[in-house]
C-alpha positions in Angstrom: 52.3 -5.8 -26.1 53.2 -8.0 -23.4 52.0 -8.3 -19.4 52.2 -10.8 -16.9 49.7 -9.7 -14.1 48.9 -12.1 -11.5 44.9 -11.2 -11.2 42.0 -9.3 -13.4 42.1 -6.5 -10.7 46.2 -5.8 -11.7 45.4 -5.9 -14.9 42.3 -4.0 -15.3 44.4 -1.0 -13.8 47.3 -1.4 -15.8 45.3 -1.9 -18.6 43.5 2.2 -18.2 46.7 3.2 -17.8 47.8 2.7 -20.7 44.2 2.9 -22.7 44.0 6.4 -21.4 47.2 7.3 -23.5 47.2 4.7 -25.7 44.6 3.0 -27.1 45.4 1.1 -29.8 48.0 -0.5 -27.8 45.3 -2.6 -25.6 42.5 -2.6 -28.5 45.4 -5.3 -29.7 46.1 -6.6 -27.0 42.5 -8.0 -25.9 41.9 -9.1 -29.0 44.7 -11.4 -29.4 43.2 -12.8 -25.3 39.4 -13.4 -25.5 39.3 -14.9 -22.2 41.6 -12.2 -20.2 39.3 -9.9 -21.4 36.2 -12.3 -20.8 38.2 -12.9 -16.9 37.9 -9.4 -16.1 34.6 -8.3 -17.1 33.5 -11.2 -15.0 35.3 -10.3 -12.4 35.3 -7.0 -11.7 33.0 -4.7 -14.6 33.4 -2.3 -13.5 36.7 -1.3 -14.4 36.1 -3.1 -17.3 34.0 -1.0 -18.7 36.1 1.7 -17.8 38.5 0.6 -20.4 36.0 0.4 -22.9 35.5 4.3 -22.2 38.6 4.7 -23.6 38.5 2.7 -26.7 37.1 3.2 -30.0 34.0 2.2 -30.3 34.2 -0.6 -33.3 36.5 -2.7 -31.0 34.1 -2.0 -27.8 31.7 -3.3 -29.9 33.9 -6.0 -30.9 35.1 -7.0 -27.0 31.2 -7.0 -25.6 30.3 -9.8 -28.5 33.1 -12.3 -26.5 31.3 -11.6 -23.7 28.3 -14.0 -21.9 25.5 -13.0 -22.3 24.9 -12.0 -18.1 28.5 -10.1 -17.7 28.0 -7.6 -21.0 24.9 -6.9 -19.3 26.7 -6.2 -16.3 28.9 -4.1 -18.6 26.6 -2.3 -19.4 24.9 -1.2 -16.8 28.3 -0.2 -15.8 28.8 2.3 -18.5 27.5 5.9 -19.8 24.3 5.2 -20.3 24.8 7.3 -23.9 27.6 4.6 -24.6 25.6 2.0 -23.9 22.4 2.8 -26.0 25.8 2.9 -28.9 26.9 -0.1 -28.8 23.9 -1.9 -27.9 22.6 -0.7 -31.1 25.8 -2.4 -32.7 24.9 -5.8 -32.0 21.9 -8.2 -33.6 18.9 -7.2 -32.8 18.6 -10.3 -31.3 21.1 -9.9 -29.0 21.0 -6.9 -28.2 18.1 -7.9 -26.3 18.8 -11.3 -24.6 21.0 -8.7 -23.4 18.7 -6.2 -22.1 16.4 -8.7 -20.7 19.6 -10.0 -18.4 19.7 -6.5 -17.2 17.2 -4.8 -14.3 14.6 -2.9 -15.6 15.5 0.7 -14.8 19.5 -0.1 -15.9 17.9 -1.5 -19.4 15.3 1.7 -19.3 17.6 4.4 -19.5 19.9 2.9 -22.0 17.3 2.3 -24.1 16.4 6.5 -23.7 19.4 7.2 -25.0 18.0 5.2 -28.2 16.5 7.8 -30.5 14.2 6.1 -32.2 11.4 5.2 -31.1 11.0 2.3 -33.8 14.2 0.9 -33.3 13.1 1.0 -29.4 9.3 -0.9 -29.4 11.7 -3.4 -31.6 13.5 -4.4 -29.4 11.1 -4.1 -26.2 9.1 -6.1 -27.9 11.3 -9.1 -27.7 11.8 -9.2 -23.9 9.8 -11.6 -22.1 6.0 -9.9 -21.3 7.0 -8.9 -17.5 10.4 -7.0 -17.8 9.0 -4.8 -21.4 5.7 -4.0 -19.7 8.2 -2.9 -16.1 10.7 -0.9 -18.8 7.6 1.1 -20.6 6.7 1.8 -17.5 9.8 3.3 -16.2 9.8 4.6 -18.9 7.0 6.7 -18.9 9.3 8.4 -16.3 10.5 12.1 -16.6 14.2 11.1 -16.6 14.4 13.5 -13.5 12.0 12.4 -11.4 11.9 10.1 -8.8 9.2 7.7 -11.6 13.4 7.8 -14.0 15.5 7.5 -10.9 13.6 4.5 -9.1 14.2 0.0 -9.3 10.8 -1.6 -8.9 13.2 -4.4 -7.6 12.3 -3.4 -4.2 11.3 -6.4 -0.7 7.4 -5.9 -0.5 5.2 -7.4 2.2 1.7 -7.5 3.1 0.8 -6.6 6.2 -1.1 -9.2 8.6 2.7 -11.0 8.2 4.8 -12.5 11.0 8.0 -11.5 11.7 8.8 -15.1 11.3 6.6 -16.0 8.4 8.1 -12.5 6.4 11.9 -13.9 7.2 10.6 -17.4 5.0 9.0 -15.3 2.8 12.6 -12.9 2.4 14.7 -15.5 2.4 13.2 -16.8 -1.1 13.3 -12.9 -2.1 17.1 -12.1 -1.6 18.1 -13.7 -5.1 16.1 -11.8 -7.0 16.8 -7.8 -4.4 20.0 -6.7 -4.9 18.7 -3.7 -1.9 17.7 -5.6 1.2 18.0 -2.2 3.4 14.2 -1.3 3.8 11.4 -4.2 3.6 8.1 -1.7 2.5 4.9 -3.1 3.9 1.6 -3.2 1.9 -2.0 -3.5 1.7 -4.3 -5.7 -0.5 -4.7 -3.0 -2.8 -0.2 -2.9 -2.6 -1.2 0.9 -1.0 2.3 1.8 1.3 1.1 1.1 4.7 4.6 1.0 6.6 8.8 -0.1 6.4 10.3 -1.2 8.0 14.9 -1.9 8.0 15.5 -5.5 7.7 17.8 -5.5 10.8 14.8 -4.4 13.0 13.0 -7.9 11.2 15.8 -9.8 11.8 15.8 -9.0 15.8 11.3 -9.3 15.9 10.0 -11.5 17.6 8.7 -15.0 15.0 5.6 -13.6 16.1 5.0 -10.6 16.3 2.9 -8.9 13.2 4.9 -6.9 10.4 2.2 -3.9 11.9 3.5 -3.6 15.6 7.0 -2.8 13.9 6.6 -1.2 10.9 6.9 2.5 10.8 3.7 3.9 10.4 2.8 6.8 7.1 6.9 6.9 6.6 7.9 9.5 4.3 7.6 9.2 0.4 8.1 10.8 -2.8 5.4 10.5 -6.1 7.1 9.3 -9.8 6.7 12.0 -11.0 8.4 14.6 -7.4 12.1 16.5 -9.0 14.9 14.4 -8.0 16.2 17.6 -6.6 13.5 17.7 -4.1 14.0 13.2 -3.8 17.8 14.3 -2.7 16.6 16.6 -0.4 14.7 14.2 1.3 17.1 12.0 1.7 19.8 13.6 3.0 17.2 15.0 6.0 16.0 12.1 7.3 19.6 10.3 6.8 18.0 7.5 4.3 19.3 4.7 2.1 16.6 4.8 0.0 13.1 5.5 -0.3 9.9 4.9 -1.3 8.0 5.9 -4.7 3.9 5.5 -4.5 1.6 6.2 -8.0 -1.9 8.8 -8.0 -3.5 5.7 -6.0 -0.1 5.7 -3.4 0.8 2.8 -4.1 3.5 1.7 -4.2 6.2 1.1 -7.3 9.5 1.4 -6.2 12.6 3.2 -4.0 14.8 5.4 -5.5 18.3 4.3 -3.7 21.0 6.9 -2.3 23.3 5.2 -5.6 20.6 6.5 -8.0 20.2 10.1 -6.1 23.9 10.4 -6.0 23.7 9.9 -10.0 21.4 12.1 -10.2 23.0 14.7 -8.3 26.0 14.3 -10.0 24.5 14.7 -13.4 22.0 18.0 -12.1 25.8 19.3 -11.7 26.8 19.0 -14.7 23.5 20.2 -16.4 23.6 23.1 -14.6 26.2 24.0 -15.4 26.9 22.8 -19.0 23.0 25.6 -18.9 25.3 28.2 -17.4 27.7 28.3 -19.9 25.3 28.3 -23.1 24.3 25.0 -24.3 22.4 22.2 -24.2 22.4 20.2 -21.0 22.0 16.9 -23.1 25.5 18.5 -24.9 29.3 16.3 -23.8 31.5 15.5 -25.8 30.2 11.7 -26.2 27.1 13.7 -29.2 27.3 13.6 -32.7 28.4 17.4 -34.1 25.8 17.7 -36.0 23.7 17.8 -32.4 25.9 20.3 -30.5 26.5 22.8 -33.5 22.9 22.9 -32.8 22.7 23.6 -29.9 25.1 25.6 -29.1 24.5 27.6 -32.4 21.7 29.4 -31.8 23.7 30.7 -28.1 26.8 31.9 -29.7 24.4 34.2 -31.9 21.9 36.0 -28.8 25.3 36.0 -27.4 26.2 38.7 -30.5 23.0 39.9 -30.0 23.4 40.6 -26.5 27.3 42.0 -27.5 25.9 44.2 -29.8 25.0 46.2 -27.1 28.1 47.1 -26.1 29.7 47.7 -29.0 26.8 50.8 -29.3 27.4 51.6 -26.1 32.0 52.3 -26.3 30.8 53.8 -30.3 28.9 56.6 -27.7 32.7 57.4 -26.1 35.3 57.4 -29.8 36.1 61.1 -29.0 37.0 60.3 -25.4 39.1 57.1 -26.9 40.4 59.7 -29.0 41.5 62.1 -26.5 42.8 59.2 -24.7 45.1 56.8 -26.3 45.9 55.1 -23.2 42.2 54.6 -21.7 41.5 51.7 -24.3 44.9 49.6 -22.9 42.8 49.8 -19.5 39.7 49.0 -20.4 39.6 44.8 -20.5 41.0 44.9 -17.2 37.7 47.1 -15.8 35.6 44.5 -17.4 38.0 41.7 -17.3 38.5 42.6 -12.9 34.2 42.9 -12.6 33.7 39.3 -15.0 35.3 37.6 -12.2 34.0 39.3 -9.4 29.8 38.5 -11.1 31.6 35.4 -12.0 32.0 34.5 -8.0 28.7 35.6 -7.2 26.7 33.5 -9.3 28.2 30.5 -8.7 27.9 31.0 -5.4 23.7 32.1 -5.8 24.0 28.2 -8.2 25.3 26.4 -5.7 22.7 27.8 -3.1 20.3 27.4 -5.0 21.0 23.9 -7.2 21.8 22.5 -3.2 18.6 23.8 -1.0 17.4 26.6 -2.2 16.7 31.0 -2.2 13.8 31.0 0.3 11.7 34.0 -1.4 12.5 36.6 2.3 16.5 35.8 1.8 16.7 37.5 -1.6 17.2 40.5 -0.2 19.9 39.0 3.1 21.8 38.2 0.1 22.3 40.5 -2.4 22.7 42.7 0.8 25.2 40.4 1.6 27.3 40.2 -2.4 27.2 43.8 -2.6 29.0 44.2 0.7 31.5 42.0 -0.7 31.1 44.1 -4.2 32.1 47.7 -2.0 35.2 46.2 -0.3 36.8 43.6 -2.8 36.1 46.5 -4.9 37.9 48.9 -3.4 41.4 46.7 -2.7 40.6 46.2 -6.6 40.2 50.5 -7.3 43.2 51.2 -5.7 45.2 48.5 -7.3 43.5 48.6 -10.8 43.8 53.3 -9.7 47.8 52.7 -9.4 48.1 50.2 -12.3 45.8 53.1 -14.5 48.4 56.2 -12.7 51.5 54.5 -14.5 50.3 53.9 -17.4 49.2 56.6 -17.7 52.6 59.3 -16.7 54.5 57.2 -19.2 52.2 58.4 -22.1 52.2 61.8 -20.8 48.6 61.8 -19.7 47.2 63.3 -16.2 47.6 60.4 -13.9 46.2 61.3 -11.1 42.7 61.7 -13.4 43.4 58.7 -14.8 44.3 56.7 -11.8 40.6 58.0 -10.5 38.5 57.4 -13.0 40.7 54.1 -13.3 39.7 53.0 -9.2 36.0 54.6 -9.8 35.1 52.7 -12.3 36.7 49.0 -10.7 35.1 49.8 -7.9 31.8 50.1 -9.0 31.9 47.5 -11.3 32.7 44.9 -9.0 29.9 45.9 -7.0 27.6 45.7 -9.8 28.8 42.5 -11.3 28.3 41.3 -7.8 24.9 42.7 -7.8 24.3 40.6 -11.1 25.7 37.3 -11.1 23.9 37.0 -7.7 20.5 39.2 -9.8 20.3 37.1 -12.7 19.9 33.1 -11.9 17.6 34.4 -9.0 15.5 36.9 -12.2 16.0 33.9 -13.7 14.2 31.7 -10.9 11.8 34.1 -9.9 11.2 34.8 -14.0 10.2 30.6 -14.1 13.3 29.9 -15.8 16.1 27.1 -15.5 18.4 29.9 -13.0 21.8 28.9 -14.8 20.1 28.6 -18.1 22.7 31.2 -19.8 22.9 33.0 -16.9 27.1 32.8 -17.9 25.9 34.9 -20.7 23.9 37.6 -19.1 26.7 37.9 -17.3 29.3 38.8 -19.4 27.0 41.3 -21.1 26.4 42.8 -17.8 29.9 43.0 -16.6 31.7 43.8 -20.5 29.0 47.0 -20.4 29.6 47.6 -17.1 33.7 47.4 -17.2 34.0 49.2 -21.0 31.1 51.2 -21.2 31.0 51.9 -17.5 34.9 52.7 -16.9 34.8 55.3 -20.6 31.9 57.3 -19.0 33.3 57.0 -16.1 36.6 59.2 -18.0 34.4 60.8 -19.6 33.1 63.0 -17.2 36.8 63.1 -14.5 39.0 64.0 -18.0 
């Protein structure tokens, strides 16, 4: 494969488009053009990371070893944490430790958290400089979905007694070590958070003005164990670029940036979707087959148990099915439309719970709203379903009026109850102390199938 390009960015875009279709061609090209690969990774590590994610793990590891240590570290920071961990394990231990040492402590902690073997993690930490190893260990001690797990320890911190002029001189020294100086945090002699100043406000202060005169006292802050959803809500509510993080004693230990929160919110959404579908939050297309089986099999087995209630309920109406065979063809329709309606309600409620929550006093209003939607939609869909049922009954020489009426009532009732189930299941799970998304789709499917099959047959039995 021959490429004539003018810039690393142009090369990256072309290679990525080819890698998604023919990864082998890109692998061969990069192995033959190591200098171009190194230039690309140095200039655009994010683009280089996208290309690596499209290639096989073995080739990706080989390409990583071709880079300088600092370029390899920057590229790993752009990769998914699980893939970065796999590539790190493919390197010799000493090389892996050198790459980790070049990464920011929070990124290094995120990658090490994906390594399952504690002994491997400890061996890598022992090879890091003492100060960085200590920071990474501290970050690993916090839950990944907490403020401590999201925060960076690279922050601009100044003592409360300093003047604006002295502060600016200090920041001139620190700016090469810190990537984000949107805010300057002011602490007392014990390191407790006293106030905050935006960098812009600091620049415009008189040189002799004290930081304590201009800082915002008692700023919005979060504890190291504050959940990421609350962190995201505070940043959104107060329009902040970052939030300071304090420990039990009120000492400043880091800050959570907007970028970190955005990534956390996206991860939360994907985890909620996975859990709602009946698998583990960690499950992905990159997880080993054995672990994915372990995550999914119990839920599928549990679904068999739940579905047995539907089978048992339908078996009670076998005499009705024997007399009116057309009902067997119409049953799946009633269950399907109920499932669709319930899924809509489920999605709306889980989204509301994830984005800001539903206060206890609003539960009745939410359920009432979904019921009203079910009444209106159910009437329209019931009329359509009733017309279909009547037509099929007429074609088979059975009573079209009664079959159509059974379809109308069953579909109407199913949409109303399905809407209530879709809204009520996650709310009930939250009330019981569980994750609202936990297997909610499995419970909803069972409920709508039970209503769709058994409910329809019960109505048909009563009318016919």
